[in-house]
N, C-alpha and C positions, 0 to 999 in steps of 0.2 A: 517627486518622489512619490509613484503611484501605490493607491493602497490594493492590497491583496489579500484577498480573506482565505483563511485556509480552513475548508468545514470541518475543521474539527475542533477540539478541546483537549486531544492529546498531545500536553508539550514537546513529549520526545518526537513523535510524526512531525510537527510544525520546526522544531530543531533540526529536522534529518531535511525536510524542503526548505529552509534557512539555508543550509550548506550546499544542499543540491541545486540551489539557484542564486548562489553567492556571486557578486558580481552586477546582476542586475539591477536598476533602479525600484522594486518594490519593497514597500513594508508591509511584512506579512502579519496580520494580525487574524485571531483564534477568533470564533464564535461568540464568547464570552464579551471580547473587548468591544465585538460589533454589538453589543444588548441583545442579539437571539438566543435564546431556550428554550427554542422547540424542535426537539428531535425531528428529523426525517426517517420515515419506517422504509429498512431497507427491503423490500419486499419485489424487487427484479431478481430475474434467474439469471441474470448473468452481470460480472463484473460491471460492463459496460451499461447497464440499464439501473444499476445502483449508485453508479457515479454520476450519471448525467441526471437522476431525477435529485441527488444530492446538490451539483452545481448548481442546475435550475432555480430549485427552488430558494437556497441561499442568494444565491444572486437573485431574485426577485423581491426577497425579505427585505436585501440591504441597499441594494441598489449598486454593488460594486460587482469589479470582475472577480470571479470566485473560481477557486481550485477546489476540487474534489475529489478522492480516489478508492477504488475499492479493489482489494486484493485479497487474494486465496492460496489455499495449498492444495494441486492435487496429486493424487497418489493413484499410479499407472496399475496396480493390482486393488484398490478399491472401484473400480469404474470411474478415476475422477473425483472421491469424496476425498476431503467434504466441500473441496471448491469456493462458490462465493458464501457459504455457510458457515468455513474455518475457523469465529469467531464463536460462534456459537454451536458447532458440533456438539461439544459436551454438556451439553445445557446452554440455556438462558443468562447464567451468572456464574458459570466455570472457571477457575484463575485459571493461568496458563497453566501451570503444571498438570492438571488435574485432565486439560484438554490433550496435554501431551500424555498422559497416564492411558487415555480411552484411546489415543490415535495407535500407540505402541500394542496396547493389548488386542486393539484389532489387526495388527501386523506380525502376532503372535509367533506363527508360526512358519511365517515366508520368507525365503531365503533371501541372502542380499541380493544375489542377481535380482531376483524380483521386488524390489523397493527402490525404484526407480520414482523418484517425484519431480515436481517444477511449482518453484512460487509464482505467481502469476499478477500483475499488476496494471488497474486501468485509471489514469488520471483524465477529468473531465475538465476543460476551461469551459467557463460560462460567460460568455463578454455580453453586459445587459446590452439587451438591444440590437446585437449582433449573433446568435447564435452559439452553437457549443464545439469546441475542436477537441477530440479523442487522441490519447497516449496512450502505447501498451509499451509493456514492458515484461520480458520472463526472465528464470535462470533455473538451470536445469541441476538437479542432484540426487540422492539418494535419503533415506529416512533411514538415521543409525538403530542399535539397538538399545540404546540407551544417551538419556541427556548429555553433551557437554559442552561447557561454557557458561561465564556470568554474563556476557554482554547480548543485545540485542533484545527481544521480545519476543511474545507468541512462540510459532513452533522452531525459529531458529535453533536452538538447543539438539533438536533432532535431523537439523539439515543441514546433511553432509555436501562439502564440494570437492570432489576428488581435484582437482586444478589445487586447492590448496592444502588437502590430507587435512581439510580441517571441519568443522560445524560452523552456520553462518556466525553461532554468536560465539566462536572463539577470534573471530576476526576483527580487527579495530572498527573503528567506525570509518576512518580513511578507506580502508581495503573495502567496507562493505558498501561503500557511497562509487564505487566503482562498477562494482558487477552485478548487486541487487536489482532484484525484477522494479523497484520502486526507483533507485536510481536510474536504469535503462527508459521508464516510462520518463524520468523528469529528465534525461538530456532530451526527448522529443518534444516535451512542456518549453524546455529553453527556447527553444528554436521557433515555435509558433509563438510564444508572447515578446521574442526579440523582432519577429517578422509586424505583429500587433504595434508592438512602438514606435517602428518605422511608419508605419501605415498615420496613426494618430499622429505623428511630429507636425507642432503648431507651425 
């Protein structure tokens, strides 16, 4: 079993990756499991810069194969905001609800057809001494007028998927793991990891 460090202490995210990478011979561990308590400042101007910075830093500190992701929400009517700053959009320590309320306030008078949005995710896989591979995924939808659904996290309750007639927060984890931006990036990551396993077979 090969150890794969997930550059996060968010157990929800780690569980999601466990499901998305199911069947591969990796033991997923968190930063806490690896004894790392240093936070990497996400100073990049893009998802790729942030994901790569985290993956390379934690791979260097741990000596382990490392997976890091950065994701965000882009709303067309707001010129692509909040983008990579999605988690800090309403202030450094804002709750999910405060971020949602802030976003909805900004879109107050924007009609439905102009509320197009997309979730984006970039996964960086850092192979110690062997470079970094980048995987991308995105998911298209609309921003609702009010939150709906109790599942998921972040902006899921206001991200409406026309093909389901539901918000991301109303989907089961199984449904979400088929179509989410993270799921699509993880499908690419699976292929990269499978190729690496083949290459490193004794």
